[in-house]
C-alpha positions in Angstrom: 61.1 79.2 67.1 63.1 76.4 68.9 61.8 72.8 68.3 62.3 69.6 69.4 63.9 68.5 66.1 66.7 70.6 65.1 66.0 71.8 61.2 62.2 72.6 61.2 61.3 71.8 57.8 62.3 68.1 59.1 59.4 68.1 61.5 57.0 67.5 59.7 58.0 64.9 57.9 59.9 63.6 60.8 56.2 63.3 63.5 53.8 62.7 60.1 56.0 61.5 57.1 57.6 58.3 58.9 61.1 60.5 58.4 63.6 58.6 60.0 65.0 61.0 62.6 68.3 59.5 61.5 68.3 61.4 58.1 67.9 64.8 60.0 72.0 67.0 58.7 71.2 69.4 61.9 71.5 66.5 64.2 74.5 67.7 65.6 74.0 71.3 66.4 71.4 69.3 69.5 74.6 68.1 71.4 73.5 64.4 70.4 77.1 62.1 70.3 75.3 60.9 67.1 73.3 60.6 65.0 72.0 56.9 66.8 71.2 59.0 70.0 69.3 62.2 67.8 66.9 59.8 66.3 66.0 57.8 69.9 65.5 60.8 71.9 65.0 63.3 70.0 61.4 62.6 70.2 61.0 62.7 74.0 63.1 66.2 74.2 59.7 68.3 73.6 60.0 69.6 77.5 63.6 70.4 77.2 63.0 71.7 74.0 60.4 74.4 76.2 62.5 74.3 78.9 64.8 76.5 75.7 62.1 78.8 75.0 62.5 79.3 78.7 66.5 79.8 79.5 65.6 82.4 76.2 69.5 83.6 74.5 72.9 81.7 75.6 70.6 78.6 76.8 72.1 75.0 76.8 72.4 73.5 73.8 69.2 70.6 74.0 71.1 67.6 74.9 72.8 69.2 77.5 69.7 70.1 78.9 68.7 66.0 78.8 71.9 65.2 80.0 71.2 68.0 83.3 67.6 66.3 83.6 68.7 62.5 83.4 71.1 63.3 86.5 68.4 64.6 88.6 65.7 61.8 87.3 63.4 63.6 84.7 64.4 60.6 82.3 64.5 57.2 83.1 64.8 54.2 81.2 63.7 50.2 82.4 65.1 47.8 82.4 64.6 47.5 78.3 65.6 50.5 77.6 62.5 52.3 76.8 62.9 56.2 77.9 60.9 57.0 80.7 59.7 61.0 81.0 59.3 64.0 81.3 59.1 63.6 85.5 58.1 66.8 86.7 59.2 66.7 90.6 62.8 66.0 89.9 62.8 68.3 86.7 61.5 70.8 88.6 64.6 70.9 90.8 66.6 70.6 87.9 65.8 73.3 87.0 65.5 75.5 89.5 69.5 73.8 91.3 71.3 74.8 87.8 69.3 77.3 86.2 67.7 79.8 89.1 64.3 79.6 87.7 61.6 78.2 90.2 59.5 76.0 88.6 56.7 74.9 90.3 54.1 71.4 89.7 50.6 71.2 88.7 49.4 67.9 88.4 45.8 70.1 88.5 45.3 72.6 86.5 42.7 74.4 84.8 42.3 76.3 81.5 41.8 79.4 83.7 44.9 78.0 86.5 47.6 78.8 83.1 45.5 81.9 82.7 46.5 83.2 86.9 49.8 82.0 86.7 50.2 83.8 82.8 49.2 87.2 84.8 51.9 86.7 87.7 54.5 86.7 84.9 55.2 83.0 85.2 55.2 80.9 81.4 53.5 77.3 82.0 54.6 73.9 80.5 51.4 72.0 79.8 50.3 69.3 79.0 49.0 68.4 75.8 48.6 65.8 73.3 50.7 66.4 70.2 47.4 66.2 68.1 46.9 69.8 69.4 48.4 71.3 65.9 45.9 70.4 64.7 43.4 72.3 66.0 40.0 71.7 63.8 40.6 68.3 63.9 38.7 66.2 66.6 41.5 65.7 69.8 43.0 61.9 69.1 43.4 62.3 73.5 44.9 64.4 76.1 48.8 64.7 77.0 52.0 63.2 76.6 53.6 66.4 74.2 54.8 69.1 76.5 54.3 72.6 74.5 55.6 76.1 76.8 52.1 78.4 77.4 54.0 82.4 77.1 51.0 85.0 77.1 46.9 85.2 77.0 45.2 87.0 74.7 44.2 90.8 75.6 40.6 89.7 76.5 42.2 86.6 78.4 39.5 83.7 77.0 43.0 82.3 74.8 46.3 81.3 75.1 49.6 81.8 72.5 51.8 78.7 73.2 55.0 77.1 70.9 54.6 74.0 70.0 57.8 72.3 70.1 56.7 70.3 67.1 55.0 72.2 65.0 55.1 71.8 62.0 54.4 75.0 61.0 54.9 78.5 61.3 51.1 79.0 63.0 51.1 76.0 64.8 54.8 76.3 66.0 53.7 79.7 67.6 49.7 79.5 68.3 46.6 81.1 70.1 44.2 79.3 70.4 40.9 79.8 72.5 40.9 78.0 76.0 38.3 75.9 75.1 39.4 74.3 72.2 43.1 74.2 74.1 41.0 72.7 76.9 40.2 69.4 74.5 43.9 68.3 74.8 44.6 69.6 77.8 45.3 66.9 80.3 45.4 69.2 83.1 48.9 69.1 84.4 52.1 70.9 83.8 55.3 72.9 85.4 55.2 76.7 85.6 58.6 78.4 86.1 59.5 81.9 86.8 60.7 84.7 85.1 63.9 84.9 86.3 67.5 86.3 86.0 68.5 82.3 84.3 72.2 80.9 85.8 73.4 78.6 84.1 76.1 76.2 86.6 78.3 75.4 83.0 76.4 73.1 81.0 77.2 73.3 77.5 76.1 77.0 75.5 73.9 76.6 72.8 76.4 76.2 69.5 76.2 79.3 67.9 
């Protein structure tokens, strides 16, 4: 399961233990130009990791997707160099034009709405709080992180999702009842078709 940090075993030490991402020995596999670039950006690339998972085998490297999203305005940097994004509308345009996936922005989306989209054959990049990796704890907030919701439970009362910053196998590919998911969910996201990929030359993922 893909993670937004190159070494899955270091996700926990980075996001919860304060490890400098520049010390991740797998940084070059992300497509970053340097450990410093990797450390600066990797924590912002949950959306690009979701896109890589949606694209499937042969998806471009993480930072190649970042570069594409940047060209379309999916990320911006302010005058102080602070990274802003993911900006949904230009991201959706990028995904459609470069990768051939129908991308729809949802600014008012309920958990049951996610289930309906899944039943239509779509996947959903949902905005949640990163604390969703600890669903047994009170939700610290809603939004700020993206997970890829890929399927509903058989009874329609829960969702299966992939978390780019999951710290264990169980939190990278997780299932939660809708009421628990809703505690972390900001009510917005981007749904993606599962059509064939049309890649216009962005760098392929390293072997």
